[in-house]
PQR file with spaces between the fields and no chain letter, atoms N, CA, C, O and H, PARSE charges and radii, in Angstrom:
ATOM       1  N    MET     1      59.479   20.992  111.032 -0.4000 1.5000
ATOM       2  CA   MET     1      59.021   21.920  112.055 -0.0000 2.0000
ATOM       3  C    MET     1      59.819   23.209  111.954  0.5500 1.7000
ATOM       4  O    MET     1      61.041   23.181  111.806 -0.5500 1.4000
ATOM       5  N    LEU     2      59.145   24.310  112.033 -0.4000 1.5000
ATOM       6  CA   LEU     2      59.775   25.614  111.915 -0.0000 2.0000
ATOM       7  C    LEU     2      60.239   26.101  113.277  0.5500 1.7000
ATOM       8  O    LEU     2      59.471   26.122  114.239 -0.5500 1.4000
ATOM       9  H    LEU     2      58.152   24.333  112.154  0.4000 1.0000
ATOM      10  N    ASN     3      61.488   26.488  113.346 -0.4000 1.5000
ATOM      11  CA   ASN     3      62.017   27.106  114.549 -0.0000 2.0000
ATOM      12  C    ASN     3      61.930   28.599  114.328  0.5500 1.7000
ATOM      13  O    ASN     3      62.821   29.191  113.718 -0.5500 1.4000
ATOM      14  H    ASN     3      62.112   26.472  112.564  0.4000 1.0000
ATOM      15  N    PHE     4      60.867   29.217  114.815 -0.4000 1.5000
ATOM      16  CA   PHE     4      60.589   30.609  114.515 -0.0000 2.0000
ATOM      17  C    PHE     4      61.100   31.507  115.623  0.5500 1.7000
ATOM      18  O    PHE     4      60.640   31.446  116.763 -0.5500 1.4000
ATOM      19  H    PHE     4      60.143   28.737  115.310  0.4000 1.0000
ATOM      20  N    HIS     5      62.061   32.341  115.262 -0.4000 1.5000
ATOM      21  CA   HIS     5      62.570   33.341  116.189 -0.0000 2.0000
ATOM      22  C    HIS     5      62.387   34.680  115.512  0.5500 1.7000
ATOM      23  O    HIS     5      62.991   34.927  114.469 -0.5500 1.4000
ATOM      24  H    HIS     5      62.435   32.390  114.336  0.4000 1.0000
ATOM      25  N    GLY     6      61.577   35.542  116.072 -0.4000 1.5000
ATOM      26  CA   GLY     6      61.344   36.824  115.427 -0.0000 2.0000
ATOM      27  C    GLY     6      60.850   37.856  116.403  0.5500 1.7000
ATOM      28  O    GLY     6      60.616   37.569  117.577 -0.5500 1.4000
ATOM      29  H    GLY     6      61.086   35.341  116.919  0.4000 1.0000
ATOM      30  N    LEU     7      60.696   39.045  115.909 -0.4000 1.5000
ATOM      31  CA   LEU     7      60.213   40.179  116.666 -0.0000 2.0000
ATOM      32  C    LEU     7      58.843   40.519  116.125  0.5500 1.7000
ATOM      33  O    LEU     7      58.673   40.653  114.913 -0.5500 1.4000
ATOM      34  H    LEU     7      60.886   39.278  114.955  0.4000 1.0000
ATOM      35  N    VAL     8      57.868   40.660  116.995 -0.4000 1.5000
ATOM      36  CA   VAL     8      56.513   40.997  116.576 -0.0000 2.0000
ATOM      37  C    VAL     8      56.246   42.448  116.950  0.5500 1.7000
ATOM      38  O    VAL     8      56.422   42.848  118.101 -0.5500 1.4000
ATOM      39  H    VAL     8      58.006   40.551  117.979  0.4000 1.0000
ATOM      40  N    ILE     9      55.822   43.223  115.970 -0.4000 1.5000
ATOM      41  CA   ILE     9      55.504   44.623  116.183 -0.0000 2.0000
ATOM      42  C    ILE     9      54.043   44.812  115.815  0.5500 1.7000
ATOM      43  O    ILE     9      53.668   44.617  114.659 -0.5500 1.4000
ATOM      44  H    ILE     9      55.680   42.898  115.035  0.4000 1.0000
ATOM      45  N    ASP    10      53.217   45.188  116.773 -0.4000 1.5000
ATOM      46  CA   ASP    10      51.789   45.374  116.522 -0.0000 2.0000
ATOM      47  C    ASP    10      51.512   46.866  116.409  0.5500 1.7000
ATOM      48  O    ASP    10      51.757   47.626  117.346 -0.5500 1.4000
ATOM      49  H    ASP    10      53.522   45.347  117.712  0.4000 1.0000
ATOM      50  N    SER    11      51.000   47.277  115.257 -0.4000 1.5000
ATOM      51  CA   SER    11      50.718   48.695  115.053 -0.0000 2.0000
ATOM      52  C    SER    11      49.283   48.906  114.574  0.5500 1.7000
ATOM      53  O    SER    11      49.054   49.662  113.630 -0.5500 1.4000
ATOM      54  H    SER    11      50.801   46.659  114.496  0.4000 1.0000
ATOM      55  N    GLY    12      48.343   48.264  115.196 -0.4000 1.5000
ATOM      56  CA   GLY    12      46.944   48.435  114.826 -0.0000 2.0000
ATOM      57  C    GLY    12      46.526   47.497  113.723  0.5500 1.7000
ATOM      58  O    GLY    12      46.343   46.304  113.969 -0.5500 1.4000
ATOM      59  H    GLY    12      48.530   47.650  115.962  0.4000 1.0000
ATOM      60  N    LEU    13      46.366   48.003  112.498 -0.4000 1.5000
ATOM      61  CA   LEU    13      45.930   47.169  111.383 -0.0000 2.0000
ATOM      62  C    LEU    13      47.028   46.279  110.845  0.5500 1.7000
ATOM      63  O    LEU    13      46.739   45.315  110.136 -0.5500 1.4000
ATOM      64  H    LEU    13      46.514   48.971  112.297  0.4000 1.0000
ATOM      65  N    TRP    14      48.282   46.573  111.158 -0.4000 1.5000
ATOM      66  CA   TRP    14      49.403   45.800  110.634 -0.0000 2.0000
ATOM      67  C    TRP    14      50.143   45.141  111.776  0.5500 1.7000
ATOM      68  O    TRP    14      50.395   45.767  112.805 -0.5500 1.4000
ATOM      69  H    TRP    14      48.517   47.356  111.734  0.4000 1.0000
ATOM      70  N    GLU    15      50.486   43.897  111.599 -0.4000 1.5000
ATOM      71  CA   GLU    15      51.386   43.220  112.527 -0.0000 2.0000
ATOM      72  C    GLU    15      52.583   42.776  111.716  0.5500 1.7000
ATOM      73  O    GLU    15      52.432   42.155  110.664 -0.5500 1.4000
ATOM      74  H    GLU    15      50.282   43.389  110.762  0.4000 1.0000
ATOM      75  N    THR    16      53.755   43.086  112.195 -0.4000 1.5000
ATOM      76  CA   THR    16      54.976   42.747  111.480 -0.0000 2.0000
ATOM      77  C    THR    16      55.740   41.700  112.260  0.5500 1.7000
ATOM      78  O    THR    16      56.005   41.871  113.450 -0.5500 1.4000
ATOM      79  H    THR    16      53.878   43.590  113.050  0.4000 1.0000
ATOM      80  N    VAL    17      56.090   40.623  111.595 -0.4000 1.5000
ATOM      81  CA   VAL    17      56.925   39.595  112.190 -0.0000 2.0000
ATOM      82  C    VAL    17      58.236   39.616  111.429  0.5500 1.7000
ATOM      83  O    VAL    17      58.268   39.296  110.241 -0.5500 1.4000
ATOM      84  H    VAL    17      55.875   40.484  110.629  0.4000 1.0000
ATOM      85  N    VAL    18      59.317   39.988  112.098 -0.4000 1.5000
ATOM      86  CA   VAL    18      60.617   40.067  111.447 -0.0000 2.0000
ATOM      87  C    VAL    18      61.350   38.761  111.691  0.5500 1.7000
ATOM      88  O    VAL    18      61.618   38.398  112.836 -0.5500 1.4000
ATOM      89  H    VAL    18      59.290   40.248  113.063  0.4000 1.0000
ATOM      90  N    VAL    19      61.673   38.059  110.621 -0.4000 1.5000
ATOM      91  CA   VAL    19      62.365   36.786  110.724 -0.0000 2.0000
ATOM      92  C    VAL    19      63.867   37.060  110.757  0.5500 1.7000
ATOM      93  O    VAL    19      64.399   37.769  109.903 -0.5500 1.4000
ATOM      94  H    VAL    19      61.455   38.353  109.691  0.4000 1.0000
ATOM      95  N    ALA    20      64.533   36.495  111.742 -0.4000 1.5000
ATOM      96  CA   ALA    20      65.967   36.707  111.897 -0.0000 2.0000
ATOM      97  C    ALA    20      66.716   36.350  110.617  0.5500 1.7000
ATOM      98  O    ALA    20      66.355   35.401  109.920 -0.5500 1.4000
ATOM      99  H    ALA    20      64.101   35.919  112.436  0.4000 1.0000
ATOM     100  N    SER    21      67.746   37.105  110.320 -0.4000 1.5000
ATOM     101  CA   SER    21      68.669   36.902  109.204 -0.0000 2.0000
ATOM     102  C    SER    21      68.028   37.082  107.821  0.5500 1.7000
ATOM     103  O    SER    21      68.548   36.561  106.834 -0.5500 1.4000
ATOM     104  H    SER    21      68.039   37.875  110.886  0.4000 1.0000
ATOM     105  N    THR    22      66.928   37.800  107.738 -0.4000 1.5000
ATOM     106  CA   THR    22      66.339   38.122  106.448 -0.0000 2.0000
ATOM     107  C    THR    22      65.919   39.580  106.438  0.5500 1.7000
ATOM     108  O    THR    22      65.780   40.208  107.487 -0.5500 1.4000
ATOM     109  H    THR    22      66.506   38.223  108.539  0.4000 1.0000
ATOM     110  N    ARG    23      65.721   40.106  105.252 -0.4000 1.5000
ATOM     111  CA   ARG    23      65.254   41.485  105.123 -0.0000 2.0000
ATOM     112  C    ARG    23      63.760   41.535  104.823  0.5500 1.7000
ATOM     113  O    ARG    23      63.165   42.612  104.853 -0.5500 1.4000
ATOM     114  H    ARG    23      65.834   39.596  104.399  0.4000 1.0000
ATOM     115  N    ARG    24      63.155   40.409  104.540 -0.4000 1.5000
ATOM     116  CA   ARG    24      61.725   40.398  104.269 -0.0000 2.0000
ATOM     117  C    ARG    24      60.962   40.279  105.582  0.5500 1.7000
ATOM     118  O    ARG    24      61.481   39.789  106.585 -0.5500 1.4000
ATOM     119  H    ARG    24      63.639   39.535  104.515  0.4000 1.0000
ATOM     120  N    LYS    25      59.703   40.746  105.543 -0.4000 1.5000
ATOM     121  CA   LYS    25      58.865   40.711  106.738 -0.0000 2.0000
ATOM     122  C    LYS    25      57.531   40.075  106.401  0.5500 1.7000
ATOM     123  O    LYS    25      57.025   40.220  105.289 -0.5500 1.4000
ATOM     124  H    LYS    25      59.282   41.144  104.728  0.4000 1.0000
ATOM     125  N    LEU    26      56.972   39.378  107.357 -0.4000 1.5000
ATOM     126  CA   LEU    26      55.638   38.807  107.244 -0.0000 2.0000
ATOM     127  C    LEU    26      54.690   39.809  107.892  0.5500 1.7000
ATOM     128  O    LEU    26      54.796   40.087  109.087 -0.5500 1.4000
ATOM     129  H    LEU    26      57.383   39.260  108.260  0.4000 1.0000
ATOM     130  N    VAL    27      53.763   40.349  107.105 -0.4000 1.5000
ATOM     131  CA   VAL    27      52.840   41.354  107.626 -0.0000 2.0000
ATOM     132  C    VAL    27      51.394   40.920  107.424  0.5500 1.7000
ATOM     133  O    VAL    27      51.063   40.235  106.456 -0.5500 1.4000
ATOM     134  H    VAL    27      53.676   40.122  106.135  0.4000 1.0000
ATOM     135  N    PHE    28      50.538   41.334  108.359 -0.4000 1.5000
ATOM     136  CA   PHE    28      49.112   41.093  108.242 -0.0000 2.0000
ATOM     137  C    PHE    28      48.515   42.285  107.514  0.5500 1.7000
ATOM     138  O    PHE    28      48.717   43.430  107.917 -0.5500 1.4000
ATOM     139  H    PHE    28      50.807   41.891  109.145  0.4000 1.0000
ATOM     140  N    GLN    29      47.773   42.014  106.436 -0.4000 1.5000
ATOM     141  CA   GLN    29      47.144   43.076  105.673 -0.0000 2.0000
ATOM     142  C    GLN    29      45.636   42.908  105.729  0.5500 1.7000
ATOM     143  O    GLN    29      45.111   41.805  105.577 -0.5500 1.4000
ATOM     144  H    GLN    29      47.609   41.083  106.110  0.4000 1.0000
ATOM     145  N    LYS    30      44.961   44.003  105.948 -0.4000 1.5000
ATOM     146  CA   LYS    30      43.498   43.975  105.967 -0.0000 2.0000
ATOM     147  C    LYS    30      42.998   45.225  105.259  0.5500 1.7000
ATOM     148  O    LYS    30      43.187   46.348  105.726 -0.5500 1.4000
ATOM     149  H    LYS    30      45.387   44.899  106.073  0.4000 1.0000
ATOM     150  N    ASN    31      42.356   44.999  104.120 -0.4000 1.5000
ATOM     151  CA   ASN    31      41.759   46.093  103.377 -0.0000 2.0000
ATOM     152  C    ASN    31      40.548   45.527  102.646  0.5500 1.7000
ATOM     153  O    ASN    31      40.303   44.323  102.734 -0.5500 1.4000
ATOM     154  H    ASN    31      42.203   44.086  103.740  0.4000 1.0000
ATOM     155  N    PRO    32      39.782   46.341  101.929 -0.5600 1.5000
ATOM     156  CA   PRO    32      38.574   45.825  101.270  0.2800 2.0000
ATOM     157  C    PRO    32      38.830   44.717  100.255  0.5500 1.7000
ATOM     158  O    PRO    32      37.936   43.910   99.999 -0.5500 1.4000
ATOM     159  N    ARG    33      40.039   44.655   99.664 -0.4000 1.5000
ATOM     160  CA   ARG    33      40.324   43.647   98.635 -0.0000 2.0000
ATOM     161  C    ARG    33      41.044   42.411   99.139  0.5500 1.7000
ATOM     162  O    ARG    33      41.011   41.376   98.473 -0.5500 1.4000
ATOM     163  H    ARG    33      40.765   45.310   99.872  0.4000 1.0000
ATOM     164  N    PHE    34      41.696   42.483  100.297 -0.4000 1.5000
ATOM     165  CA   PHE    34      42.512   41.362  100.762 -0.0000 2.0000
ATOM     166  C    PHE    34      42.613   41.363  102.281  0.5500 1.7000
ATOM     167  O    PHE    34      42.809   42.409  102.900 -0.5500 1.4000
ATOM     168  H    PHE    34      41.723   43.324  100.837  0.4000 1.0000
ATOM     169  N    THR    35      42.477   40.191  102.867 -0.4000 1.5000
ATOM     170  CA   THR    35      42.721   40.007  104.297 -0.0000 2.0000
ATOM     171  C    THR    35      43.587   38.770  104.433  0.5500 1.7000
ATOM     172  O    THR    35      43.179   37.674  104.049 -0.5500 1.4000
ATOM     173  H    THR    35      42.317   39.342  102.363  0.4000 1.0000
ATOM     174  N    GLY    36      44.779   38.943  104.977 -0.4000 1.5000
ATOM     175  CA   GLY    36      45.662   37.800  105.150 -0.0000 2.0000
ATOM     176  C    GLY    36      47.089   38.227  105.415  0.5500 1.7000
ATOM     177  O    GLY    36      47.353   39.374  105.776 -0.5500 1.4000
ATOM     178  H    GLY    36      45.110   39.833  105.289  0.4000 1.0000
ATOM     179  N    TRP    37      47.999   37.298  105.234 -0.4000 1.5000
ATOM     180  CA   TRP    37      49.417   37.502  105.506 -0.0000 2.0000
ATOM     181  C    TRP    37      50.170   37.659  104.196  0.5500 1.7000
ATOM     182  O    TRP    37      49.862   36.984  103.214 -0.5500 1.4000
ATOM     183  H    TRP    37      47.785   36.366  104.941  0.4000 1.0000
ATOM     184  N    ALA    38      51.167   38.557  104.177 -0.4000 1.5000
ATOM     185  CA   ALA    38      51.914   38.820  102.953 -0.0000 2.0000
ATOM     186  C    ALA    38      53.380   39.109  103.273  0.5500 1.7000
ATOM     187  O    ALA    38      53.735   39.439  104.405 -0.5500 1.4000
ATOM     188  H    ALA    38      51.418   39.105  104.975  0.4000 1.0000
ATOM     189  N    CYS    39      54.215   38.978  102.252 -0.4000 1.5000
ATOM     190  CA   CYS    39      55.641   39.273  102.352 -0.0000 2.0000
ATOM     191  C    CYS    39      55.877   40.707  101.889  0.5500 1.7000
ATOM     192  O    CYS    39      55.287   41.144  100.901 -0.5500 1.4000
ATOM     193  H    CYS    39      53.926   38.710  101.333  0.4000 1.0000
ATOM     194  N    THR    40      56.733   41.438  102.592 -0.4000 1.5000
ATOM     195  CA   THR    40      57.034   42.815  102.205 -0.0000 2.0000
ATOM     196  C    THR    40      58.016   42.884  101.043  0.5500 1.7000
ATOM     197  O    THR    40      58.144   43.938  100.419 -0.5500 1.4000
ATOM     198  H    THR    40      57.213   41.083  103.394  0.4000 1.0000
ATOM     199  N    ALA    41      58.707   41.803  100.736 -0.4000 1.5000
ATOM     200  CA   ALA    41      59.744   41.830   99.704 -0.0000 2.0000
ATOM     201  C    ALA    41      59.273   41.340   98.339  0.5500 1.7000
ATOM     202  O    ALA    41      59.981   41.513   97.347 -0.5500 1.4000
ATOM     203  H    ALA    41      58.603   40.947  101.243  0.4000 1.0000
ATOM     204  N    CYS    42      58.090   40.733   98.271 -0.4000 1.5000
ATOM     205  CA   CYS    42      57.615   40.187   97.000 -0.0000 2.0000
ATOM     206  C    CYS    42      56.092   40.118   96.997  0.5500 1.7000
ATOM     207  O    CYS    42      55.442   40.703   97.864 -0.5500 1.4000
ATOM     208  H    CYS    42      57.515   40.592   99.077  0.4000 1.0000
ATOM     209  N    GLY    43      55.528   39.415   96.042 -0.4000 1.5000
ATOM     210  CA   GLY    43      54.086   39.305   95.910 -0.0000 2.0000
ATOM     211  C    GLY    43      53.468   38.110   96.627  0.5500 1.7000
ATOM     212  O    GLY    43      52.275   37.852   96.466 -0.5500 1.4000
ATOM     213  H    GLY    43      56.056   38.940   95.338  0.4000 1.0000
ATOM     214  N    TRP    44      54.250   37.378   97.414 -0.4000 1.5000
ATOM     215  CA   TRP    44      53.730   36.218   98.139 -0.0000 2.0000
ATOM     216  C    TRP    44      52.672   36.680   99.133  0.5500 1.7000
ATOM     217  O    TRP    44      52.883   37.643   99.870 -0.5500 1.4000
ATOM     218  H    TRP    44      55.219   37.588   97.544  0.4000 1.0000
ATOM     219  N    ALA    45      51.530   35.988   99.150 -0.4000 1.5000
ATOM     220  CA   ALA    45      50.456   36.321  100.082 -0.0000 2.0000
ATOM     221  C    ALA    45      49.606   35.097  100.353  0.5500 1.7000
ATOM     222  O    ALA    45      49.421   34.250   99.479 -0.5500 1.4000
ATOM     223  H    ALA    45      51.359   35.205   98.551  0.4000 1.0000
ATOM     224  N    LYS    46      49.093   35.008  101.559 -0.4000 1.5000
ATOM     225  CA   LYS    46      48.193   33.929  101.957 -0.0000 2.0000
ATOM     226  C    LYS    46      46.925   34.546  102.525  0.5500 1.7000
ATOM     227  O    LYS    46      46.914   35.028  103.658 -0.5500 1.4000
ATOM     228  H    LYS    46      49.243   35.696  102.269  0.4000 1.0000
ATOM     229  N    PRO    47      45.850   34.529  101.732 -0.5600 1.5000
ATOM     230  CA   PRO    47      44.589   35.063  102.256  0.2800 2.0000
ATOM     231  C    PRO    47      44.032   34.162  103.347  0.5500 1.7000
ATOM     232  O    PRO    47      44.282   32.957  103.359 -0.5500 1.4000
ATOM     233  N    ILE    48      43.286   34.749  104.247 -0.4000 1.5000
ATOM     234  CA   ILE    48      42.595   33.965  105.258 -0.0000 2.0000
ATOM     235  C    ILE    48      41.104   34.230  105.109  0.5500 1.7000
ATOM     236  O    ILE    48      40.715   35.310  104.664 -0.5500 1.4000
ATOM     237  H    ILE    48      43.083   35.728  104.237  0.4000 1.0000
ATOM     238  N    PRO    49      40.260   33.268  105.471 -0.5600 1.5000
ATOM     239  CA   PRO    49      38.817   33.474  105.345  0.2800 2.0000
ATOM     240  C    PRO    49      38.362   34.684  106.160  0.5500 1.7000
ATOM     241  O    PRO    49      38.829   34.895  107.280 -0.5500 1.4000
ATOM     242  N    ARG    50      37.472   35.457  105.608 -0.4000 1.5000
ATOM     243  CA   ARG    50      36.980   36.664  106.311 -0.0000 2.0000
ATOM     244  C    ARG    50      36.365   36.301  107.660  0.5500 1.7000
ATOM     245  O    ARG    50      36.378   37.113  108.585 -0.5500 1.4000
ATOM     246  H    ARG    50      37.093   35.286  104.699  0.4000 1.0000
ATOM     247  N    ILE    51      35.834   35.103  107.777 -0.4000 1.5000
ATOM     248  CA   ILE    51      35.223   34.699  109.040 -0.0000 2.0000
ATOM     249  C    ILE    51      36.270   34.560  110.154  0.5500 1.7000
ATOM     250  O    ILE    51      35.947   34.707  111.332 -0.5500 1.4000
ATOM     251  H    ILE    51      35.823   34.443  107.025  0.4000 1.0000
ATOM     252  N    VAL    52      37.517   34.279  109.779 -0.4000 1.5000
ATOM     253  CA   VAL    52      38.589   34.108  110.762 -0.0000 2.0000
ATOM     254  C    VAL    52      39.171   35.464  111.125  0.5500 1.7000
ATOM     255  O    VAL    52      39.170   35.851  112.294 -0.5500 1.4000
ATOM     256  H    VAL    52      37.779   34.160  108.821  0.4000 1.0000
ATOM     257  N    GLU    53      39.674   36.194  110.117 -0.4000 1.5000
ATOM     258  CA   GLU    53      40.246   37.518  110.270 -0.0000 2.0000
ATOM     259  C    GLU    53      41.088   37.667  111.531  0.5500 1.7000
ATOM     260  O    GLU    53      40.892   38.602  112.308 -0.5500 1.4000
ATOM     261  H    GLU    53      39.675   35.880  109.168  0.4000 1.0000
ATOM     262  N    SER    54      42.005   36.763  111.728 -0.4000 1.5000
ATOM     263  CA   SER    54      42.881   36.809  112.890 -0.0000 2.0000
ATOM     264  C    SER    54      44.009   37.799  112.688  0.5500 1.7000
ATOM     265  O    SER    54      44.845   37.633  111.799 -0.5500 1.4000
ATOM     266  H    SER    54      42.164   36.003  111.097  0.4000 1.0000
ATOM     267  N    GLU    55      44.027   38.824  113.514 -0.4000 1.5000
ATOM     268  CA   GLU    55      45.105   39.793  113.466 -0.0000 2.0000
ATOM     269  C    GLU    55      46.175   39.433  114.487  0.5500 1.7000
ATOM     270  O    GLU    55      47.116   40.199  114.702 -0.5500 1.4000
ATOM     271  H    GLU    55      43.348   38.959  114.236  0.4000 1.0000
ATOM     272  N    GLY    56      46.035   38.282  115.110 -0.4000 1.5000
ATOM     273  CA   GLY    56      47.027   37.842  116.082 -0.0000 2.0000
ATOM     274  C    GLY    56      48.224   37.243  115.386  0.5500 1.7000
ATOM     275  O    GLY    56      48.566   37.630  114.269 -0.5500 1.4000
ATOM     276  H    GLY    56      45.271   37.661  114.935  0.4000 1.0000
ATOM     277  N    LYS    57      48.849   36.313  116.040 -0.4000 1.5000
ATOM     278  CA   LYS    57      50.024   35.663  115.454 -0.0000 2.0000
ATOM     279  C    LYS    57      49.607   34.784  114.282  0.5500 1.7000
ATOM     280  O    LYS    57      48.529   34.189  114.299 -0.5500 1.4000
ATOM     281  H    LYS    57      48.571   35.998  116.947  0.4000 1.0000
ATOM     282  N    PRO    58      50.463   34.700  113.263 -0.5600 1.5000
ATOM     283  CA   PRO    58      50.157   33.809  112.136  0.2800 2.0000
ATOM     284  C    PRO    58      50.215   32.345  112.589  0.5500 1.7000
ATOM     285  O    PRO    58      50.928   31.997  113.531 -0.5500 1.4000
ATOM     286  N    SER    59      49.454   31.508  111.900 -0.4000 1.5000
ATOM     287  CA   SER    59      49.475   30.083  112.227 -0.0000 2.0000
ATOM     288  C    SER    59      50.839   29.499  111.871  0.5500 1.7000
ATOM     289  O    SER    59      51.599   30.095  111.106 -0.5500 1.4000
ATOM     290  H    SER    59      48.875   31.791  111.135  0.4000 1.0000
ATOM     291  N    LYS    60      51.137   28.351  112.419 -0.4000 1.5000
ATOM     292  CA   LYS    60      52.407   27.668  112.115 -0.0000 2.0000
ATOM     293  C    LYS    60      52.513   27.369  110.623  0.5500 1.7000
ATOM     294  O    LYS    60      53.601   27.454  110.054 -0.5500 1.4000
ATOM     295  H    LYS    60      50.521   27.867  113.040  0.4000 1.0000
ATOM     296  N    ASP    61      51.378   27.015  109.971 -0.4000 1.5000
ATOM     297  CA   ASP    61      51.390   26.746  108.530 -0.0000 2.0000
ATOM     298  C    ASP    61      51.817   27.984  107.746  0.5500 1.7000
ATOM     299  O    ASP    61      52.608   27.887  106.808 -0.5500 1.4000
ATOM     300  H    ASP    61      50.494   26.945  110.434  0.4000 1.0000
ATOM     301  N    ILE    62      51.301   29.130  108.125 -0.4000 1.5000
ATOM     302  CA   ILE    62      51.655   30.364  107.426 -0.0000 2.0000
ATOM     303  C    ILE    62      53.106   30.723  107.705  0.5500 1.7000
ATOM     304  O    ILE    62      53.818   31.139  106.791 -0.5500 1.4000
ATOM     305  H    ILE    62      50.659   29.210  108.888  0.4000 1.0000
ATOM     306  N    GLU    63      53.562   30.573  108.936 -0.4000 1.5000
ATOM     307  CA   GLU    63      54.967   30.836  109.263 -0.0000 2.0000
ATOM     308  C    GLU    63      55.890   29.936  108.443  0.5500 1.7000
ATOM     309  O    GLU    63      56.916   30.390  107.935 -0.5500 1.4000
ATOM     310  H    GLU    63      52.984   30.235  109.679  0.4000 1.0000
ATOM     311  N    THR    64      55.524   28.668  108.316 -0.4000 1.5000
ATOM     312  CA   THR    64      56.333   27.715  107.549 -0.0000 2.0000
ATOM     313  C    THR    64      56.344   28.079  106.070  0.5500 1.7000
ATOM     314  O    THR    64      57.403   28.107  105.441 -0.5500 1.4000
ATOM     315  H    THR    64      54.691   28.299  108.728  0.4000 1.0000
ATOM     316  N    ASP    65      55.145   28.363  105.504 -0.4000 1.5000
ATOM     317  CA   ASP    65      55.058   28.757  104.089 -0.0000 2.0000
ATOM     318  C    ASP    65      55.888   30.013  103.828  0.5500 1.7000
ATOM     319  O    ASP    65      56.601   30.090  102.827 -0.5500 1.4000
ATOM     320  H    ASP    65      54.285   28.340  106.014  0.4000 1.0000
ATOM     321  N    PHE    66      55.796   30.996  104.727 -0.4000 1.5000
ATOM     322  CA   PHE    66      56.546   32.239  104.568 -0.0000 2.0000
ATOM     323  C    PHE    66      58.049   31.971  104.616  0.5500 1.7000
ATOM     324  O    PHE    66      58.796   32.472  103.776 -0.5500 1.4000
ATOM     325  H    PHE    66      55.217   30.933  105.540  0.4000 1.0000
ATOM     326  N    ALA    67      58.489   31.193  105.584 -0.4000 1.5000
ATOM     327  CA   ALA    67      59.915   30.909  105.739 -0.0000 2.0000
ATOM     328  C    ALA    67      60.476   30.152  104.535  0.5500 1.7000
ATOM     329  O    ALA    67      61.644   30.323  104.184 -0.5500 1.4000
ATOM     330  H    ALA    67      57.883   30.785  106.267  0.4000 1.0000
ATOM     331  N    ASN    68      59.653   29.319  103.906 -0.4000 1.5000
ATOM     332  CA   ASN    68      60.124   28.480  102.804 -0.0000 2.0000
ATOM     333  C    ASN    68      59.905   29.070  101.414  0.5500 1.7000
ATOM     334  O    ASN    68      60.402   28.518  100.433 -0.5500 1.4000
ATOM     335  H    ASN    68      58.705   29.180  104.191  0.4000 1.0000
ATOM     336  N    HIS    69      59.170   30.181  101.306 -0.4000 1.5000
ATOM     337  CA   HIS    69      58.917   30.706   99.954 -0.0000 2.0000
ATOM     338  C    HIS    69      60.160   31.408   99.410  0.5500 1.7000
ATOM     339  O    HIS    69      60.992   31.914  100.163 -0.5500 1.4000
ATOM     340  H    HIS    69      58.766   30.630  102.103  0.4000 1.0000
ATOM     341  N    GLU    70      60.260   31.423   98.087 -0.4000 1.5000
ATOM     342  CA   GLU    70      61.360   32.102   97.398 -0.0000 2.0000
ATOM     343  C    GLU    70      60.781   33.336   96.721  0.5500 1.7000
ATOM     344  O    GLU    70      59.952   33.234   95.816 -0.5500 1.4000
ATOM     345  H    GLU    70      59.584   31.012   97.475  0.4000 1.0000
ATOM     346  N    CYS    71      61.228   34.502   97.171 -0.4000 1.5000
ATOM     347  CA   CYS    71      60.663   35.758   96.683 -0.0000 2.0000
ATOM     348  C    CYS    71      60.720   35.894   95.164  0.5500 1.7000
ATOM     349  O    CYS    71      59.811   36.474   94.569 -0.5500 1.4000
ATOM     350  H    CYS    71      61.901   34.585   97.906  0.4000 1.0000
ATOM     351  N    ASP    72      61.761   35.376   94.531 -0.4000 1.5000
ATOM     352  CA   ASP    72      61.876   35.537   93.075 -0.0000 2.0000
ATOM     353  C    ASP    72      60.789   34.781   92.308  0.5500 1.7000
ATOM     354  O    ASP    72      60.597   35.031   91.118 -0.5500 1.4000
ATOM     355  H    ASP    72      62.499   34.906   95.015  0.4000 1.0000
ATOM     356  N    LYS    73      60.087   33.876   92.955 -0.4000 1.5000
ATOM     357  CA   LYS    73      59.000   33.141   92.308 -0.0000 2.0000
ATOM     358  C    LYS    73      57.652   33.853   92.457  0.5500 1.7000
ATOM     359  O    LYS    73      56.654   33.409   91.891 -0.5500 1.4000
ATOM     360  H    LYS    73      60.243   33.673   93.922  0.4000 1.0000
ATOM     361  N    TYR    74      57.617   34.959   93.218 -0.4000 1.5000
ATOM     362  CA   TYR    74      56.376   35.693   93.471 -0.0000 2.0000
ATOM     363  C    TYR    74      56.580   37.180   93.185  0.5500 1.7000
ATOM     364  O    TYR    74      56.646   37.983   94.116 -0.5500 1.4000
ATOM     365  H    TYR    74      58.428   35.320   93.678  0.4000 1.0000
ATOM     366  N    PRO    75      56.681   37.553   91.916 -0.5600 1.5000
ATOM     367  CA   PRO    75      56.878   38.970   91.607  0.2800 2.0000
ATOM     368  C    PRO    75      55.676   39.798   92.033  0.5500 1.7000
ATOM     369  O    PRO    75      54.542   39.319   92.030 -0.5500 1.4000
ATOM     370  N    ARG    76      55.937   41.029   92.393 -0.4000 1.5000
ATOM     371  CA   ARG    76      54.846   41.936   92.766 -0.0000 2.0000
ATOM     372  C    ARG    76      54.025   42.295   91.531  0.5500 1.7000
ATOM     373  O    ARG    76      54.568   42.445   90.436 -0.5500 1.4000
ATOM     374  H    ARG    76      56.859   41.418   92.395  0.4000 1.0000
ATOM     375  N    GLU    77      52.704   42.430   91.717 -0.4000 1.5000
ATOM     376  CA   GLU    77      51.839   42.893   90.639 -0.0000 2.0000
ATOM     377  C    GLU    77      52.032   44.394   90.493  0.5500 1.7000
ATOM     378  O    GLU    77      52.184   45.112   91.481 -0.5500 1.4000
ATOM     379  H    GLU    77      52.263   42.308   92.606  0.4000 1.0000
ATOM     380  N    ARG    78      52.024   44.854   89.258 -0.4000 1.5000
ATOM     381  CA   ARG    78      52.203   46.302   89.023 -0.0000 2.0000
ATOM     382  C    ARG    78      50.987   46.908   88.437  0.5500 1.7000
ATOM     383  O    ARG    78      50.962   48.111   88.176 -0.5500 1.4000
ATOM     384  H    ARG    78      51.901   44.270   88.456  0.4000 1.0000
């Protein structure tokens, strides 16, 4: 179970969840090519079905996946 303590900043199309004691952020991205949650520090991303398109809080599964991912295993595409 994830003990999630963070700050949520809602700025329209982007929602930022700052996880305590890390420099990476979980952000909601919505554009013509991708809709879902992504890490600001690496290429980790979790698309969500277009039918859902939830700009609210991420699900517990996404929070857990984000907290447990290792940025060095998800290089950014260039």
